[in-house]
C-alpha positions as a Markdown table, in Angstrom:
| # | Residue | x | y | z |
|---|---|---|---|---|
| 1 | Met | 61.8 | 102.6 | 43.8 |
| 2 | Ser | 65.5 | 101.7 | 45.0 |
| 3 | Lys | 65.6 | 99.7 | 48.6 |
| 4 | Lys | 68.0 | 102.3 | 49.9 |
| 5 | Leu | 64.8 | 104.7 | 49.5 |
| 6 | Leu | 62.5 | 102.3 | 50.8 |
| 7 | Phe | 64.6 | 101.6 | 53.8 |
| 8 | Leu | 64.9 | 105.4 | 54.1 |
| 9 | Thr | 61.3 | 105.2 | 54.5 |
| 10 | Trp | 61.2 | 102.6 | 56.9 |
| 11 | Leu | 63.7 | 104.9 | 58.9 |
| 12 | Leu | 61.7 | 108.0 | 58.7 |
| 13 | Leu | 58.6 | 105.7 | 60.3 |
| 14 | Ser | 60.4 | 104.3 | 63.1 |
| 15 | Gly | 60.4 | 107.9 | 65.2 |
| 16 | Tyr | 59.2 | 105.5 | 68.0 |
| 17 | Ser | 62.8 | 103.8 | 68.5 |
| 18 | His | 65.1 | 107.1 | 67.9 |
| 19 | Ala | 64.4 | 110.9 | 68.1 |
| 20 | Phe | 65.8 | 112.9 | 65.0 |
| 21 | Thr | 64.9 | 115.8 | 63.3 |
| 22 | Val | 63.7 | 114.9 | 59.2 |
| 23 | Tyr | 64.8 | 117.3 | 56.2 |
| 24 | Lys | 62.7 | 117.4 | 53.4 |
| 25 | Tyr | 64.8 | 117.6 | 50.0 |
| 26 | Thr | 63.8 | 118.4 | 46.6 |
| 27 | Asp | 66.0 | 117.7 | 43.5 |
| 28 | Glu | 66.9 | 119.4 | 40.0 |
| 29 | Asn | 64.7 | 117.1 | 38.6 |
| 30 | Gly | 61.7 | 118.0 | 41.4 |
| 31 | Val | 61.9 | 114.5 | 43.3 |
| 32 | Val | 61.5 | 114.8 | 46.9 |
| 33 | Thr | 63.2 | 113.3 | 49.7 |
| 34 | Tyr | 62.9 | 112.5 | 53.3 |
| 35 | Thr | 66.3 | 112.5 | 55.1 |
| 36 | Asp | 67.7 | 112.3 | 58.6 |
| 37 | Lys | 71.2 | 113.9 | 57.1 |
| 38 | Ala | 71.1 | 118.0 | 56.9 |
| 39 | Lys | 72.3 | 118.6 | 53.3 |
| 40 | Ala | 72.4 | 122.0 | 51.0 |
| 41 | Gly | 68.6 | 123.2 | 50.0 |
| 42 | Ala | 67.2 | 121.1 | 52.8 |
| 43 | Gln | 64.3 | 122.2 | 55.2 |
| 44 | Val | 63.4 | 121.0 | 58.3 |
| 45 | Phe | 60.0 | 119.3 | 57.7 |
| 46 | Val | 57.8 | 120.0 | 60.3 |
| 47 | Phe | 54.9 | 117.4 | 61.4 |
| 48 | Asn | 51.2 | 118.9 | 61.5 |
| 49 | Asp | 49.0 | 117.7 | 63.9 |
| 50 | Arg | 47.2 | 114.6 | 61.6 |
| 51 | Met | 43.8 | 115.2 | 62.5 |
| 52 | Val | 42.3 | 118.2 | 61.1 |
| 53 | Glu | 38.5 | 117.4 | 61.0 |
| 54 | Arg | 36.5 | 120.9 | 60.8 |
| 55 | Ile | 33.0 | 120.4 | 62.6 |
| 56 | Glu | 32.0 | 124.2 | 62.6 |
| 57 | Asp | 29.4 | 123.2 | 59.2 |
| 58 | Asp | 28.0 | 120.5 | 61.4 |
| 59 | Val | 27.5 | 122.0 | 64.6 |
| 60 | Lys | 25.9 | 125.7 | 64.5 |
| 61 | Leu | 24.3 | 128.1 | 67.0 |
| 62 | Glu | 21.0 | 129.7 | 65.8 |
| 63 | Thr | 19.7 | 132.7 | 67.4 |
| 64 | Leu | 16.3 | 133.1 | 67.7 |
| 65 | Lys | 14.6 | 136.9 | 68.1 |
| 66 | His | 11.0 | 136.9 | 69.4 |
| 67 | Ala | 8.9 | 139.4 | 71.2 |
| 68 | Ala | 10.2 | 137.9 | 74.8 |
| 69 | Gly | 13.9 | 137.6 | 73.9 |
| 70 | Glu | 16.2 | 135.6 | 72.0 |
| 71 | Thr | 16.4 | 132.0 | 72.1 |
| 72 | Leu | 19.6 | 130.0 | 71.5 |
| 73 | Leu | 19.3 | 126.6 | 69.7 |
| 74 | Val | 22.1 | 124.3 | 68.7 |
| 75 | His | 22.3 | 122.0 | 66.0 |
| 76 | Asn | 24.5 | 118.8 | 65.2 |
| 77 | Asn | 23.9 | 117.4 | 62.0 |
| 78 | Leu | 26.9 | 114.9 | 62.5 |
| 79 | Tyr | 25.9 | 111.4 | 62.6 |
| 80 | Ala | 27.7 | 110.9 | 66.2 |
| 81 | Pro | 27.0 | 112.4 | 69.4 |
| 82 | Val | 28.9 | 116.2 | 69.9 |
| 83 | Glu | 29.6 | 117.4 | 73.9 |
| 84 | Ile | 29.1 | 121.3 | 73.4 |
| 85 | Glu | 29.8 | 123.9 | 76.2 |
| 86 | Leu | 28.0 | 127.9 | 75.4 |
| 87 | Thr | 29.1 | 130.7 | 77.4 |
| 88 | Leu | 27.9 | 134.2 | 77.1 |
| 89 | Glu | 30.9 | 136.9 | 77.2 |
| 90 | Glu | 30.6 | 140.9 | 77.2 |
| 91 | Gln | 26.8 | 140.6 | 78.6 |
| 92 | Ala | 24.8 | 143.6 | 79.5 |
| 93 | Asn | 20.6 | 143.8 | 79.9 |
| 94 | Leu | 20.3 | 140.6 | 80.6 |
| 95 | Ala | 17.5 | 139.6 | 82.7 |
| 96 | Gly | 19.2 | 137.6 | 85.9 |
| 97 | Gly | 22.2 | 137.2 | 84.4 |
| 98 | Phe | 23.7 | 134.3 | 82.9 |
| 99 | Lys | 27.7 | 133.3 | 84.8 |
| 100 | Gln | 28.1 | 129.8 | 83.8 |
| 101 | Pro | 28.9 | 128.2 | 80.7 |
| 102 | Val | 25.9 | 125.3 | 80.1 |
| 103 | Arg | 27.0 | 122.0 | 78.6 |
| 104 | Trp | 25.2 | 119.6 | 76.9 |
| 105 | Val | 25.8 | 116.2 | 74.9 |
| 106 | Leu | 23.5 | 116.5 | 71.6 |
| 107 | Pro | 22.5 | 113.0 | 70.2 |
| 108 | Pro | 23.4 | 112.7 | 66.4 |
| 109 | Arg | 21.5 | 115.0 | 63.8 |
| 110 | Ser | 19.6 | 116.4 | 66.3 |
| 111 | His | 19.6 | 120.4 | 67.8 |
| 112 | Ile | 18.4 | 121.7 | 71.3 |
| 113 | Arg | 17.0 | 124.7 | 72.6 |
| 114 | Leu | 20.1 | 125.9 | 74.8 |
| 115 | Leu | 18.4 | 129.1 | 76.5 |
| 116 | Thr | 15.8 | 131.8 | 76.3 |
| 117 | Leu | 16.9 | 135.2 | 77.3 |
| 118 | Ala | 15.4 | 138.2 | 78.3 |
| 119 | Pro | 16.2 | 141.7 | 79.0 |
| 120 | Lys | 16.3 | 143.5 | 82.0 |
| 121 | Asp | 15.0 | 146.6 | 79.5 |
| 122 | Ser | 12.7 | 146.0 | 77.2 |
| 123 | Ala | 13.7 | 148.7 | 75.9 |
| 124 | Gln | 16.9 | 148.2 | 75.4 |
| 125 | Pro | 18.1 | 145.7 | 73.7 |
| 126 | Leu | 20.3 | 142.6 | 74.7 |
| 127 | Gln | 23.9 | 142.3 | 74.6 |
| 128 | Tyr | 26.6 | 139.2 | 74.7 |
| 129 | Lys | 29.0 | 137.6 | 73.0 |
| 130 | Pro | 28.6 | 133.9 | 72.2 |
| 131 | Lys | 31.3 | 131.3 | 72.3 |
| 132 | Leu | 30.5 | 127.7 | 71.8 |
| 133 | Arg | 32.8 | 124.9 | 72.0 |
| 134 | His | 32.7 | 121.7 | 70.8 |
| 135 | Ala | 33.9 | 117.9 | 70.2 |
| 136 | Leu | 32.7 | 115.2 | 68.8 |
| 137 | Gly | 32.0 | 111.7 | 70.9 |
| 138 | Asp | 30.1 | 111.8 | 74.2 |
| 139 | Pro | 32.5 | 111.6 | 77.3 |
| 140 | Arg | 30.1 | 109.6 | 79.6 |
| 141 | Leu | 30.7 | 106.8 | 77.5 |
| 142 | Leu | 33.8 | 104.1 | 78.2 |
| 143 | Pro | 35.5 | 102.0 | 76.1 |
| 144 | Thr | 34.8 | 98.1 | 76.3 |
| 145 | Thr | 37.7 | 97.0 | 74.5 |
| 146 | Ser | 41.5 | 97.4 | 74.2 |
| 147 | Lys | 41.9 | 94.6 | 71.9 |
| 148 | Tyr | 41.3 | 95.1 | 68.0 |
| 149 | Pro | 40.9 | 92.7 | 64.9 |
| 150 | Leu | 43.7 | 93.7 | 62.0 |
| 151 | Pro | 42.2 | 96.5 | 60.0 |
| 152 | Trp | 43.1 | 95.3 | 56.5 |
| 153 | Arg | 43.5 | 92.2 | 54.5 |
| 154 | Gly | 46.9 | 90.7 | 53.6 |
| 155 | Gly | 50.3 | 91.3 | 54.8 |
| 156 | Pro | 51.8 | 90.3 | 57.0 |
| 157 | Phe | 52.9 | 94.2 | 57.6 |
| 158 | Arg | 55.7 | 95.7 | 60.1 |
| 159 | Leu | 54.6 | 98.4 | 62.3 |
| 160 | Thr | 57.1 | 101.4 | 61.6 |
| 161 | Gln | 55.5 | 103.6 | 64.5 |
| 162 | Gly | 53.6 | 103.1 | 68.0 |
| 163 | Pro | 52.6 | 105.2 | 70.3 |
| 164 | Asn | 54.9 | 108.2 | 71.7 |
| 165 | Gly | 56.7 | 107.9 | 68.6 |
| 166 | Lys | 59.1 | 111.0 | 68.4 |
| 167 | Tyr | 58.4 | 112.0 | 65.2 |
| 168 | Ser | 54.8 | 112.3 | 64.8 |
| 169 | His | 52.6 | 110.5 | 67.7 |
| 170 | Phe | 52.8 | 113.2 | 70.2 |
| 171 | Thr | 49.9 | 114.8 | 70.1 |
| 172 | Pro | 47.1 | 114.2 | 72.4 |
| 173 | Lys | 45.0 | 113.3 | 69.1 |
| 174 | Gly | 47.9 | 110.6 | 67.7 |
| 175 | Arg | 49.8 | 109.8 | 71.1 |
| 176 | Tyr | 48.9 | 106.1 | 70.8 |
| 177 | Ala | 48.2 | 105.5 | 66.9 |
| 178 | Leu | 50.3 | 103.0 | 64.7 |
| 179 | Asp | 51.8 | 103.5 | 61.6 |
| 180 | Ile | 52.0 | 100.4 | 59.6 |
| 181 | Ala | 54.0 | 100.2 | 56.3 |
| 182 | Met | 51.9 | 98.4 | 53.3 |
| 183 | Pro | 51.7 | 98.9 | 49.3 |
| 184 | Glu | 49.3 | 101.4 | 48.3 |
| 185 | Gly | 46.1 | 99.9 | 47.4 |
| 186 | Thr | 46.2 | 97.1 | 50.1 |
| 187 | Pro | 42.6 | 96.8 | 51.4 |
| 188 | Ile | 41.2 | 98.5 | 54.3 |
| 189 | Val | 38.3 | 96.6 | 56.5 |
| 190 | Ala | 36.2 | 97.9 | 59.8 |
| 191 | Ala | 38.2 | 96.9 | 62.9 |
| 192 | Arg | 34.9 | 97.5 | 64.9 |
| 193 | Ala | 31.4 | 97.9 | 63.7 |
| 194 | Gly | 30.2 | 101.3 | 64.0 |
| 195 | Val | 28.7 | 104.0 | 62.0 |
| 196 | Val | 30.5 | 105.8 | 59.3 |
| 197 | Val | 30.5 | 110.0 | 61.2 |
| 198 | Lys | 33.4 | 111.7 | 58.7 |
| 199 | Thr | 34.8 | 110.2 | 55.5 |
| 200 | Glu | 37.3 | 112.2 | 52.7 |
| 201 | Asn | 37.9 | 111.0 | 49.5 |
| 202 | Gln | 39.4 | 113.5 | 47.1 |
| 203 | Gln | 42.6 | 114.2 | 48.4 |
| 204 | Thr | 45.7 | 114.0 | 45.8 |
| 205 | Gly | 49.4 | 113.6 | 47.5 |
| 206 | Arg | 50.4 | 116.2 | 50.2 |
| 207 | Gly | 46.7 | 117.8 | 49.5 |
| 208 | Thr | 45.5 | 120.7 | 52.7 |
| 209 | Asn | 44.3 | 117.7 | 54.9 |
| 210 | Pro | 47.8 | 116.2 | 56.9 |
| 211 | Ala | 45.2 | 113.1 | 57.3 |
| 212 | Gly | 45.0 | 112.8 | 54.0 |
| 213 | Asn | 42.0 | 110.4 | 53.1 |
| 214 | Phe | 40.5 | 109.1 | 55.8 |
| 215 | Val | 37.7 | 107.5 | 56.9 |
| 216 | Arg | 36.4 | 108.0 | 61.2 |
| 217 | Ile | 34.2 | 105.1 | 62.4 |
| 218 | Leu | 32.0 | 105.4 | 66.2 |
| 219 | His | 31.7 | 102.5 | 68.1 |
| 220 | Asp | 29.0 | 101.4 | 70.0 |
| 221 | Asp | 30.8 | 102.5 | 73.5 |
| 222 | Gly | 31.6 | 106.2 | 72.0 |
| 223 | Thr | 35.0 | 104.9 | 71.1 |
| 224 | Met | 35.8 | 106.1 | 67.4 |
| 225 | Gly | 38.4 | 104.3 | 64.9 |
| 226 | Val | 40.3 | 106.7 | 62.6 |
| 227 | Tyr | 41.9 | 105.1 | 59.1 |
| 228 | Leu | 44.1 | 108.0 | 57.7 |
| 229 | His | 46.3 | 108.2 | 54.6 |
| 230 | Leu | 43.7 | 106.2 | 52.2 |
| 231 | Gln | 44.1 | 105.9 | 48.3 |
| 232 | Arg | 42.5 | 108.6 | 46.6 |
| 233 | Gly | 38.8 | 107.7 | 44.9 |
| 234 | Ser | 38.9 | 104.1 | 46.8 |
| 235 | Val | 36.5 | 105.1 | 49.8 |
| 236 | Ser | 33.7 | 102.8 | 49.9 |
| 237 | Val | 31.6 | 104.0 | 52.3 |
| 238 | Val | 29.1 | 106.7 | 53.4 |
| 239 | Glu | 28.4 | 109.1 | 56.3 |
| 240 | Gly | 25.7 | 107.7 | 58.3 |
| 241 | Gln | 26.3 | 103.9 | 56.9 |
| 242 | Arg | 26.2 | 101.3 | 59.8 |
| 243 | Val | 29.2 | 99.0 | 58.8 |
| 244 | Ala | 29.8 | 95.6 | 60.0 |
| 245 | Gln | 33.4 | 94.6 | 61.5 |
| 246 | Gly | 35.6 | 93.7 | 58.5 |
| 247 | Ser | 33.8 | 95.5 | 56.1 |
| 248 | Leu | 35.8 | 97.0 | 53.3 |
| 249 | Leu | 36.1 | 100.7 | 53.9 |
| 250 | Ala | 39.1 | 101.2 | 51.5 |
| 251 | Arg | 42.5 | 100.9 | 50.5 |
| 252 | Ser | 45.5 | 102.3 | 52.0 |
| 253 | Gly | 47.7 | 105.1 | 50.1 |
| 254 | Asn | 50.1 | 107.4 | 50.7 |
| 255 | Thr | 48.0 | 110.9 | 50.9 |
| 256 | Gly | 48.4 | 113.8 | 53.3 |
| 257 | Asn | 51.4 | 114.1 | 55.9 |
| 258 | Ser | 53.1 | 110.7 | 54.5 |
| 259 | Thr | 56.4 | 110.2 | 54.4 |
| 260 | Gly | 56.1 | 106.7 | 52.8 |
| 261 | Pro | 53.1 | 104.2 | 52.3 |
| 262 | His | 51.5 | 103.3 | 55.1 |
| 263 | Leu | 48.0 | 102.8 | 57.2 |
| 264 | His | 47.9 | 105.2 | 60.0 |
| 265 | Phe | 45.6 | 103.6 | 62.6 |
| 266 | Val | 44.2 | 105.2 | 65.6 |
| 267 | Val | 41.7 | 104.8 | 68.5 |
| 268 | Gln | 39.8 | 108.1 | 70.0 |
| 269 | Arg | 36.9 | 109.7 | 72.7 |
| 270 | Asn | 35.8 | 112.8 | 73.7 |
| 271 | Val | 37.6 | 112.9 | 77.3 |
| 272 | Gly | 35.9 | 116.1 | 77.8 |
| 273 | Leu | 35.6 | 118.6 | 75.6 |
| 274 | Ala | 38.9 | 117.2 | 73.4 |
| 275 | Val | 39.3 | 114.1 | 71.1 |
| 276 | Glu | 42.3 | 112.0 | 72.7 |
| 277 | Ser | 43.7 | 108.8 | 71.4 |
| 278 | Ile | 43.4 | 106.5 | 73.6 |
| 279 | Pro | 45.7 | 103.4 | 73.9 |
| 280 | Phe | 45.0 | 99.9 | 72.6 |
| 281 | Asp | 46.5 | 96.6 | 71.1 |
| 282 | Phe | 45.8 | 94.8 | 67.8 |
| 283 | Asn | 44.8 | 91.0 | 68.7 |
| 284 | Gln | 47.2 | 89.6 | 67.0 |
| 285 | Pro | 51.2 | 90.6 | 66.3 |
| 286 | Val | 52.0 | 93.0 | 63.8 |
| 287 | Asn | 55.5 | 92.6 | 63.9 |
| 288 | Ser | 56.4 | 89.5 | 62.0 |
| 289 | Leu | 58.5 | 89.2 | 58.7 |
| 290 | Pro | 58.5 | 89.7 | 55.9 |
| 291 | His | 58.6 | 93.6 | 55.6 |
| 292 | Phe | 58.3 | 94.9 | 52.2 |
| 293 | Ala | 59.6 | 98.2 | 52.4 |
| 294 | Val | 63.4 | 96.8 | 53.5 |
| 295 | Gly | 63.2 | 94.0 | 51.1 |
| 296 | Gly | 60.6 | 91.2 | 51.9 |
| 297 | Glu | 58.8 | 89.2 | 49.4 |
């Protein structure tokens, strides 16, 4: 790859300094280029939220019918606590009525009998429409640190997009994320000890998930460290595994919604039925040269 193209990769990732429109262009040879210059055939490139994790299959509502009515159970199959909120809409024939949502925090790998409903008229069926909301983590826990060891080995590397970056760090889940340009294959290690909650390891290129291959780790204070755009097949940890600070997790890559090889690292917590990024700092400087993406050795 030429130094000009490498510099362009750095420029695109440096969106925290200058707001601009990014264009995606594919030439006659199928080579894809990202640029801030409009040209014939180019399309505006739109970043979607990088954090797309589906937990609907892991947090489920179950209805048990019995002679007295129905009991609603919620199952949490994840290796992390989950905050839930259950609301019953379009109610009819419910004894006592049910007007307020029920909130609860389910421990990892657990279930709870949340409600038992009985009919006013036993000769008629119960009628209601359940609506279950959920979010990873326990909102009652508070962060215990804002200083994180570097989550990689090697370098030094350069920060290419910081908090509130106009290019892609503007959603609640990623507002305080950091992008660090580094060669593919760089060892990625746990910044803090914790339990592996979710992983993705088989995505190739852009794939279907903007996060690419990733690892999510739950820390003891309820915060979660998330490592995105990892190299396919490099994730060496499994869900439910406890890892120590500094343990090898994977290798950096260029998968998902990524315009160049880098690590997207973010710290998140449940702020109340919503997982959002929170401010943090690395415990040592990151911006020291050389910087491989602009010709450093």
